[in-house]
N, C-alpha and C positions, 0 to 999 in steps of 0.2 A: 504493500500499500504506500502511495506517495506521502511525503511529509505534508501536514497541513499548511495551507496558505497562511501568511501573516494577515491578521484582521487589523485594519485601521478604522477608526470611528470618524465618520464625516462630520464636519462642523455644520451646525444649523443655527442661524441667527435666532435668538430669542429662546433657544432650547439648551444647547450644549455649552453653557458657561461653566465657570471653574467649580461652582457648587455642584452642579450635575455631574461633571467630568470626575471630580474626586470621589463623589459618592458611588459612581458606577465602577471606578477602579477599585475601590475598597469592598464593595459587596459583590459584584459580579466578575470583574476582570475578563480575561480572554482577549483583551485588545492590546496589541503591541504599541500603537501610537494613536494618540488623541490629537486633535487640531483645534485651534481657536477659531471661532467665527471670524471672517476676514477683517483685518485691521486696515482702515483707510484715513486718508487726510480729509478733514472737513473744515472749510474756511481756514485752511492753512495750518490747522493744528489737529490734535488727537482728542477724541471724546474720553472723559474721565472713566466712563464704564469700561471702555476697552483697555485703558491703562490699568484699572483694578483687576481685569480678567487675566491680563498678562503677568501680573506681578508674581515673582517666583514663590513668594510666602503663601500665595493663594493655590499654588500648584505643586504639592509635594508628593501626592500619590500617583498621579497619572503621568506617564511619559508624554510630554507635551511638545508639539511643534506649532509655532505660531504661523498663521497664515495671513499674507497681504493681498491687497487689491490695488492695482496702480495702473495709470494710463501712460505715464511718462518716466524717463530715467530719473527726473527730479523728484517725483513722487516716491519712486522705488527707493532712492537714497535716503530720503528722510525716514521711511518706514523701517527699512533694513537697519539704519543707524539706530533707531529705537530698539529693535530686537537685540542688536549687538550690546547696547549699553545695558539691556535687561539681562544679559548673561546667556542669551540663546545662541547655539551654534548650529542649528538647523532651522530652515524656514521654507514654507510652501508658498508658491505663487499662483494665485487664482486666475485663470483663463477661462473659467467655466461658468461664472455666475450669470443667470439669464435675466435678472431683474432689469427691466427697460431703464430704470433711473441710473443704473451704473452702466449698462451697455451703450446708452447714447453718449456717454463721456469716454467710450473706447476703453472701458474697463471690463474685466471679466470676459465672457464670451464675445462681447461686444467689440473687442480688439481683433478677433481672429480673421476678419475680411481684410485686415490692413497688415500684410506680412512684414513690410518695412518697420511699421510701429512695434510689432511683436519683437523683431529681431533687436531694435534699439533697447527696448525694455529689458530683454532677457540677457543681452550682452553686459548689462550693468552688474550681473552676478560677479563678473571678474574684478570688480572694485571691492568685493567683500570676500577675500580668500579664506577668511576664517569661519565663514558659514557655508554649510552644505545645503544646497537648495534641491527642491522638487517642484514639480508643476502639475497642477490639476487643470484639466481642460474638457471641453466638449469637442464634438465632431466638427463644429462650425457655428456661425451665427444663423445663416440661413442656407448654408450648403454643406453636406457632409464631406466635400472635398478640401475644405479650408484646412482642417487639422492635418490631413493627409499630405497637403502641399508643404506644410511646415515641417513634416517629420524628418527629412534629411538635414535640416538645420538643427532640429531638437536633438537628433541622434548624435551630433557633434558637440553638444554641450556636456559639461561635466556634472550632470544632474544625478541624484541618488536614485530617482525614479520618476515615472509619469503616472498619473492617474487619469483614466479616460472614462467619461460619462457618455455612453453612445446615444445621445440626442443632440439636435441642434438647439441653439438658444431660443429660437422662436417658438419652439414647442413648449417651453418652460419645463413642466414635469408631465406633461400630457402626452398621450398616445404611446405607441410602442417604442422600445429601444431598438436601434438599428443594428442587429446582430451582424449583418453582412459588412457594414461599414467598419464595425469594431474589429472583425476578423481581418479585413484588409489592413488596418492600422497595425494589429498584433503581428501579422506576418512580416511587415516591414520595420518593426520597431526593434532597435538594438539595445535600448535601455531597459532596465527592469520595469515591468508594466503592472499597474493594478487595475482592477475593474470596478467601477462604481455605477449603480443604477438598478433599482427594482429588485434587490435580492432581500427577501423577507423571510425565508425558511431555510432549514438545513438541506432539504432536497434541492432548492435553488442553488446553494453553494456547491453541492456535489455535482450538479449538472453542469455548472461552469467549470469545475475542476476537470471534468471528462472532456469538455469541449476545448478548453484552452490550457493544457498542461503546463505551458511555459510561464504562466502568469507567476508574478512575484507575490501577489496577494489580492485582497479584496477590500475595498472600502464600503462599510455599511453605514447608512444614515437612518433612514425611516424604519428599516428593519430592525435596528437595535433600539430605537425609540419605543417601538411597539412590543418587542420581545427582548428586554435587555439581557437576558441570558444566552442569547443566540451565540455569541462569540465564544463563551466559556464551553458551552456544549460542543460546538465544532471543534475547537482546539483540543479539548480533553478527550473527545470521541465518547463521553460518558453523559448520557441524558440526565437531566435533573428530574427528580419525582415532582408531581404536581404540588405536593407538601412543601418540598425544598423550595420550589419557585415562589410559593406564596410567603414562605418565611423570609426569603431573600427580598422579595418585593416590599414587605412590611419594613424590614430593616432599612432598605433603600430610601423608602419614603420618610421614615424617621429621620435619617441623615439629611434629607433634602430640606425637611422643615427646620431642623436644627440650623443648617447652613444659611438658609434665607432669613431666619429669625434674627441671626447674628449680624447679617449684612444690611438687611433693609430696616429703615427707621421709622416708616410710615404706620406702624401698628398692624393689627390683625388683617386689616383690609388689603394692605400692600402685599402682605405675605400670601394671602389667599389668592389675590390676583395673579401673582407670579407662580405659585405652586399649581394652580388649575391648569396652566398651559400644558402641564405634564400629560393631561388626559386628552389632548389633541390626537395623540398617537397611541398612547399605553393601553394595553388590553383592548384592541379594537372589537373584539368579539363579546365584550362584557354586555350584560343585559341593559337595555336602554333605560329601564327604570331605576337600576342601581347607579348608573352614570349620572342621570339626571339629578339624583339626590346629591351626589358629590358636587355637581357644578352649581346647584341652587344654594348650597350651604353658605350662610353669611356669617357664622361664628366658626373660629378655628376648631373648638371642641366638637361642634356638629360635623364639621368637614371631616375631621379625623375618624369619627365613628362611622360616617358614610363610607369613607375609604376602606376601613376595616371590613365592612360589610360586602363591599364590592370585591375586594381581593379574595376573601374566604368563600364567597358564594359564587364566584366565577369559576367555570369549569376551564382548567388550563391543561393543555396536552403538550407532549413533547414536540418540538419544532414548530409550535404555533407561532 
């Protein structure tokens, strides 16, 4: 049997902050590398929220790589400089974000139709020899040929790896992933390659392993948000029992509440507003009646009781 792929946890704005990453690493594990949601320049500076999220003292359990999004070498230098000053020696460059607000400024997937801009941006890595860089990208903005056309250039860069999400930017997260386009990229890619996109179950991972045996690993996002035990089950090849999953979920949730309670200063309502976002993805098959009680709770004590009922009354199976 082949060695298991490395599992990386995709960054998702609003979800995978340092509180979430630390709790996940401590309770579930199985993830080789976590990433920060992308750091960007806004009005010439950095947002305090992103500076707090990057702080080494807030990231002691999870093996963390900060991610940047930039449109120009100037922006790249500012953000990479921040990473270096914060003590990071690895960084990921986002060429995959499909959000129109970023794409219009030639950031994320929005830069892919402009190969000269991509080259100028990525050649800035040579100014930071102490940092090892990776790149996360899509197939293109409105054509799957765009990343393919960049591949000879990418293959020549000293990157630790590439992560490819096989959709174009204009799709956002809708429609099918393009397996043929991924396969074409995979065949011509000489760098270590990770797959990202619509991997939600153990069978999904195993299917991918059979189809692309040379992959370096898999980056999971929504799959881990909905089934946070997925990485550890895959890496250990030992399925957790339903009871183990429920106990881990309960401990995970307790850590999240403790983390957000110590960070947020707006009282119960602010904590509730933040922690409820967890249920955008977690346990998607839970009974609607139980989920509604969780989301309608207006006091922390009521919320915690509703969560206990949801976790212990929901049927959880292996690979769900």
